[in-house]
C-alpha positions in Angstrom: 0.0 0.0 0.0 1.3 3.4 -1.0 -0.3 6.6 0.4 0.6 9.4 -2.0 1.0 9.5 -5.8 4.0 11.9 -6.1 7.6 10.9 -7.2 8.2 9.0 -3.9 4.9 7.1 -4.4 4.7 6.4 -8.2 8.4 5.4 -8.4 8.0 3.1 -5.5 5.0 1.5 -7.2 7.0 0.8 -10.4 9.8 -0.7 -8.4 7.4 -2.9 -6.4 5.7 -4.2 -9.6 9.1 -5.0 -11.0 9.8 -7.1 -7.9 6.5 -9.0 -8.2 4.4 -7.2 -5.6 0.6 -6.4 -5.8 0.5 -2.7 -5.5 -2.2 -0.2 -4.5 -1.7 3.6 -4.6 -4.0 5.8 -2.6 -3.9 9.4 -3.9 -5.9 12.5 -3.0 -4.2 15.3 -5.0 -3.6 13.8 -8.5 -1.0 11.4 -9.8 2.3 13.1 -9.9 1.7 15.0 -6.7 2.9 18.6 -6.2 6.1 17.9 -8.1 4.2 17.4 -11.3 1.0 19.4 -10.8 1.9 22.5 -8.8 5.7 22.7 -8.2 8.6 21.3 -10.2 7.0 20.8 -13.6 5.0 24.0 -13.6 7.7 26.2 -12.2 10.4 24.9 -14.5 8.0 25.3 -17.5 7.5 29.0 -16.5 11.3 29.4 -16.1 11.8 28.0 -19.6 9.9 31.0 -20.9 11.9 33.3 -18.6 15.2 31.8 -20.0 14.1 32.8 -23.5 13.4 36.4 -22.3 16.9 36.5 -20.7 18.5 35.5 -23.9 16.5 38.1 -25.9 17.5 40.7 -23.4 21.2 40.0 -24.2 20.7 39.5 -27.9 21.7 43.0 -28.9 25.3 42.4 -27.8 25.3 39.4 -30.1 24.2 41.6 -33.0 20.5 40.4 -33.0 17.8 43.0 -33.6 14.3 41.8 -32.9 12.7 45.1 -34.1 14.4 47.5 -36.4 12.4 50.3 -34.8 14.0 49.8 -31.4 17.7 49.4 -30.5 16.8 47.4 -27.4 15.5 43.9 -28.3 14.2 43.5 -24.7 11.7 46.3 -25.3 10.4 44.7 -28.4 9.4 41.3 -26.9 6.7 40.9 -24.4 5.2 37.9 -22.5 1.6 36.9 -22.9 1.1 35.4 -19.4 -2.2 33.7 -20.0 -0.6 31.8 -22.9 2.5 31.0 -20.7 0.3 29.7 -17.9 -2.0 27.8 -20.2 1.1 25.9 -21.5 2.3 25.3 -17.9 -1.0 23.7 -17.0 -1.2 21.6 -20.2 2.3 20.2 -19.7 1.6 19.4 -16.0 -1.6 17.7 -16.9 0.0 15.7 -19.7 2.8 14.6 -17.4 0.3 13.4 -14.8 -1.7 11.5 -17.4 1.5 9.9 -18.7 2.4 8.6 -15.2 -1.2 7.4 -14.7 -1.1 5.4 -18.0 2.2 3.7 -16.9 0.7 2.8 -13.5 -2.3 1.3 -15.4 0.0 -0.7 -17.7 1.8 -2.0 -14.6 -1.6 -3.1 -13.2 -1.3 -0.9 -10.2 -4.6 -0.2 -8.5 -5.1 3.5 -8.0 -7.7 4.7 -5.4 -8.7 8.3 -5.4 -9.1 9.4 -1.8 -7.4 10.1 1.4 -5.7 7.2 3.1 -4.8 6.9 6.8 -3.2 4.2 8.9 -5.1 2.1 11.3 -2.2 0.2 12.7 1.0 -0.5 10.8 -0.6 -3.1 8.4 -3.9 -1.5 7.5 -4.8 1.6 5.4 -8.4 3.0 5.6 -9.8 4.9 2.6 -13.3 6.0 3.2 -15.3 2.9 4.2 -12.7 0.5 2.8 -10.1 -1.2 4.9 -7.1 -2.5 3.0 -4.5 -4.8 4.6 -0.9 -4.7 3.5 2.4 -6.4 4.1 4.2 -3.1 3.5 3.0 0.5 3.7 4.8 3.4 2.2 3.8 7.0 3.2 4.6 9.6 0.5 2.1 12.4 1.3 4.4 15.3 0.4 4.3 18.8 1.8 2.5 22.1 1.3 3.5 25.8 1.3 4.0 27.3 4.8 1.9 30.5 5.4 3.0 33.5 7.4 0.5 34.0 10.3 -2.0 36.7 9.4 -1.0 36.6 5.7 -3.6 34.2 4.3 -3.2 33.8 0.5 -6.2 34.9 -1.5 -5.1 33.5 -4.9 -5.4 37.0 -6.5 -2.9 39.3 -4.9 -1.3 37.2 -2.1 -0.1 34.0 -3.6 1.8 30.8 -2.8 3.9 29.2 -5.5 1.0 26.8 -6.3 -1.4 29.7 -7.2 0.7 31.8 -9.5 -0.4 29.9 -12.7 -4.0 31.4 -12.4 -2.7 34.9 -12.9 -4.1 36.5 -16.1 -1.7 39.4 -16.1 2.0 39.9 -15.3 2.5 41.4 -11.8 3.5 45.0 -12.2 5.5 45.0 -8.9 6.0 41.5 -7.3 7.2 41.2 -3.7 8.7 37.8 -3.2 8.8 37.0 0.5 11.6 34.5 1.1 15.0 34.1 -0.5 15.5 30.4 -0.4 15.5 28.2 -3.5 11.8 28.7 -4.3 11.8 32.5 -3.7 15.0 33.0 -5.7 13.7 31.0 -8.6 10.4 32.9 -8.9 12.1 36.2 -8.3 14.5 35.5 -11.2 11.8 34.2 -13.4 9.4 37.1 -13.0 12.2 39.6 -13.3 13.0 38.1 -16.7 9.4 38.1 -17.7 9.2 41.8 -17.1 7.9 42.4 -13.6 9.5 44.8 -11.2 10.6 42.4 -8.4 11.4 43.0 -4.7 13.0 40.1 -3.0 12.6 40.2 0.8 15.4 38.1 2.5 15.5 37.5 6.2 19.2 36.6 6.0 22.2 38.7 5.0 22.3 37.2 1.5 20.0 35.3 -0.9 20.1 31.5 -0.9 21.6 31.1 2.6 21.7 27.3 2.2 23.8 27.4 -1.0 27.4 27.9 -1.7 28.3 31.5 -0.6 30.3 32.3 -3.8 27.4 31.2 -5.9 24.9 33.2 -3.9 27.1 36.2 -4.2 27.2 35.9 -8.0 23.5 35.5 -8.2 22.7 38.5 -6.0 25.1 40.6 -8.0 23.2 39.6 -11.2 19.8 40.3 -9.5 20.8 43.8 -8.5 22.4 44.6 -11.9 19.2 43.5 -13.6 17.3 46.1 -11.5 15.8 43.8 -8.8 15.4 45.2 -5.4 17.0 42.8 -2.8 16.1 43.6 0.8 18.7 41.7 3.0 18.2 41.2 6.7 14.6 42.1 6.3 12.0 39.7 7.8 8.4 40.0 6.7 5.9 40.2 9.6 2.7 40.3 7.6 1.2 40.6 4.1 -2.2 42.1 3.5 -4.4 43.4 0.7 -4.7 47.1 0.1 -7.1 47.8 -2.8 -5.6 46.5 -5.9 -2.3 45.9 -4.3 -0.5 44.5 -1.3 1.4 45.9 1.7 4.2 43.8 3.2 5.1 45.0 6.7 8.6 44.2 7.8 9.6 43.5 11.5 11.5 46.8 11.6 8.4 48.7 10.8 9.1 49.4 7.1 6.2 48.8 4.6 6.8 47.6 1.1 4.1 48.3 -1.5 3.5 46.1 -4.5 0.8 44.8 -6.9 1.2 41.2 -5.8 3.1 39.2 -3.1 4.4 35.7 -3.4 5.0 33.7 -0.2 8.0 31.4 -0.3 8.8 30.8 3.3 9.2 27.1 3.4 7.0 24.0 3.5 5.0 22.0 6.0 4.7 18.2 5.8 1.3 16.6 5.1 1.3 14.3 8.1 -1.7 15.4 10.1 -4.7 13.1 10.8 -3.1 10.1 9.1 -3.0 7.9 12.2 0.8 8.1 12.3 1.6 8.2 16.0 -1.3 5.9 16.9 0.3 3.3 14.5 3.8 3.7 16.0 5.2 6.1 13.4 7.3 8.8 15.1 7.2 12.4 13.9 10.2 14.6 14.4 10.7 18.3 14.4 8.1 20.2 12.5 5.9 17.1 12.0 8.2 15.4 9.5 8.4 11.6 9.6 11.5 10.2 11.1 13.2 7.7 8.8 16.6 6.0 8.5 18.7 5.7 5.4 16.6 2.9 3.9 13.4 4.9 4.5 12.1 2.8 7.5 9.9 4.6 10.0 9.7 3.6 13.7 6.8 1.2 12.9 7.6 -2.2 11.6 6.7 -2.6 7.9 5.9 1.1 7.5 8.3 3.2 5.3 8.2 6.9 4.2 9.6 8.9 1.3 9.7 12.4 -0.1 9.0 15.8 1.3 6.9 14.4 4.3 10.3 13.1 5.7 12.1 16.5 5.3 15.2 14.7 3.9 16.4 17.1 1.1 13.1 18.1 -0.3 13.8 17.3 -4.0 11.8 15.2 -6.4 14.9 13.1 -7.2 15.5 12.4 -3.6 11.8 11.5 -3.1 12.0 9.0 -6.0 15.2 7.4 -4.7 13.8 7.1 -1.2 10.7 5.4 -2.6 12.8 2.9 -4.6 15.2 2.2 -1.7 12.2 1.6 0.6 10.7 -1.0 -1.8 14.0 -2.7 -2.4 14.6 -3.1 1.3 11.0 -4.1 2.1 10.9 -6.8 -0.6 14.4 -8.2 0.0 16.1 -6.8 -3.0 19.7 -5.5 -3.0 19.7 -2.1 -1.5 22.1 0.8 -1.1 21.2 3.2 1.7 20.6 6.8 0.7 23.8 8.8 0.6 23.2 12.6 0.5 26.8 13.2 -0.6 25.8 11.7 -4.0 22.8 14.0 -4.5 23.0 16.6 -7.3 20.8 19.6 -6.8 20.1 22.7 -8.9 18.7 26.2 -8.4 16.9 27.2 -11.6 17.7 30.9 -11.5 19.6 32.9 -14.2 22.4 31.8 -14.0 21.6 28.3 -12.5 23.5 27.0 -9.5 24.2 23.3 -9.3 26.0 21.4 -6.5 27.0 17.9 -5.6 29.0 16.4 -2.7 31.2 18.3 -0.3 30.3 21.9 0.4 32.5 25.0 0.9 30.8 25.5 4.2 32.0 22.1 5.4 35.6 22.8 4.3 35.5 26.2 6.0 34.2 24.6 9.2 37.1 22.2 9.2 35.0 19.2 8.6 37.3 18.2 5.6 40.9 18.8 4.5 39.8 18.9 0.8 41.4 21.5 -1.4 39.5 23.6 -3.9 40.0 25.5 -7.2 37.5 27.9 -8.8 37.6 28.7 -12.5 35.7 31.7 -13.7 33.4 31.3 -16.8 34.7 34.6 -18.0 37.9 32.7 -19.0 36.0 30.1 -21.1 36.1 30.6 -24.8 32.5 29.3 -25.4 31.2 31.4 -22.6 32.7 34.5 -24.2 31.0 33.5 -27.5 27.7 33.2 -25.8 28.2 36.5 -24.0 28.2 34.7 -20.6 30.2 36.7 -18.0 28.8 35.5 -14.7 29.6 32.1 -13.1 32.3 29.6 -12.3 33.2 26.0 -11.9 34.4 25.0 -8.5 35.9 21.6 -7.6 36.9 19.9 -4.4 39.3 17.0 -4.1 41.1 15.2 -1.2 44.8 16.3 -0.8 46.5 13.0 -0.8 44.6 11.0 -3.4 43.1 13.7 -5.6 39.7 12.0 -5.4 36.9 14.4 -6.4 34.6 14.9 -3.5 32.4 17.8 -4.6 31.7 20.6 -7.0 29.7 23.7 -7.7 28.7 25.1 -11.1 27.2 28.6 -11.7 26.3 29.0 -15.3 23.4 28.8 -17.8 22.3 25.1 -17.8 24.4 24.3 -14.8 22.0 21.5 -14.2 23.5 19.7 -17.2 27.2 20.6 -16.5 27.1 19.2 -13.0 26.6 15.6 -14.3 30.3 14.8 -15.1 31.2 16.1 -11.6 28.5 13.9 -10.0 29.8 10.9 -11.9 33.3 11.7 -10.6 32.0 12.0 -7.0 29.9 8.9 -7.2 32.6 6.7 -8.8 35.5 8.2 -6.7 37.4 9.4 -9.7 40.5 11.5 -9.1 41.2 14.8 -10.7 43.6 13.3 -13.3 40.9 10.9 -14.5 38.4 13.7 -14.8 40.9 15.9 -16.6 42.0 13.3 -19.1 38.4 12.7 -20.4 38.2 14.6 -23.6 35.9 17.7 -23.7 34.8 19.5 -26.9 36.4 22.7 -27.8 35.0 25.2 -27.4 32.6 24.1 -24.7 31.5 25.4 -21.3 32.2 21.9 -20.0 35.8 22.5 -20.8 36.0 24.5 -17.6 35.3 21.3 -15.6 38.3 19.7 -17.1 40.3 22.9 -16.6 39.4 22.9 -12.9 40.6 19.3 -12.6 43.9 20.1 -14.4 44.6 22.9 -11.9 43.9 20.6 -9.0 46.5 18.2 -10.4 49.1 21.0 -10.1 48.1 21.7 -6.5 47.7 18.1 -5.4 
């Protein structure tokens, strides 16, 4: 029995079918979960349009003129937001339907409804009681709301509600500068909104590499975005056709719309967890070990409801690991050092393995080199000035233990570094792999060569 049809749930279902299990998925929000319907797929589809706008904005320096009557291509191209949002919704729906068809082909029973535990071996859905040998909980999470700042879906929005807008926000105040806040701030800035980013910390993306965050904040401010650092929002309220965001220091920021991006809360209430022996940790997240076991025998959990790196890729891996462990297949426990992650801003920020923060804290003796993209021939051709490739390796062996890429399409460039980290390759092995000239990926090999000289 799987409660929840997001990446943790549907990937677990496929793995269980492959191992010969009879599988039932209970889902209340739509197959694909928030990752497909309201979060990852929609936001990255919106960002795809924003990327085109960013390229158009810089097209003049490459000799491209969109409109002969205007010397600035950025002023000649505009976004039709209803068309953009219509495409977002169609793609999300199509992705959900595609996952549903595969579950049907796999003969997975899908029950629409809210499931809850009644003991570790029984799931109740409405009037139906379903016994199970194994239960996987993958109920996801939802946007956290500031007290007294209830979203209305019109002017005060969560990231799940922005796709119903029929006009581009004239002045968008994004509350929260974590990954979600930074991504939407970057996207709407590129789409043409005047954006104010409210950050409670001294810099944007406080959980990411500090050098990368510094590059991004510099880009934001150069593009005209207002970044309010060390500014915590106290409340957000409607004011006629606009919003007022009150900060804890008494300042009031006015805008046409506000987007709340202040974290997530797990969907773990009223599911019979604690009564069935499933312990909840801080914030209501389900406590799991590295093979996704909860404290109740035979009950596993995966995805955002566990609070373990809230990424769709991690949710899917947790689900597959849980099923492998439960059904006696070979299993490799989750290793967070192997996880690649990406912030879909412009430029993107991708990371894997050891962090600069860990090195600075003395947790590792790894050495680091950073290669600016401004030195890369292909980047120069593409008019890319901002970004870098950073590599970490162990001093004695040269084994690659981490990396950071700040660049357009960093999500693609991180892959060779992730392979090096996962396979424990050393910097010489990474450097000796041929790269195309000219290519941005050549900076990965260049960073590896520089570490050879220092190793």
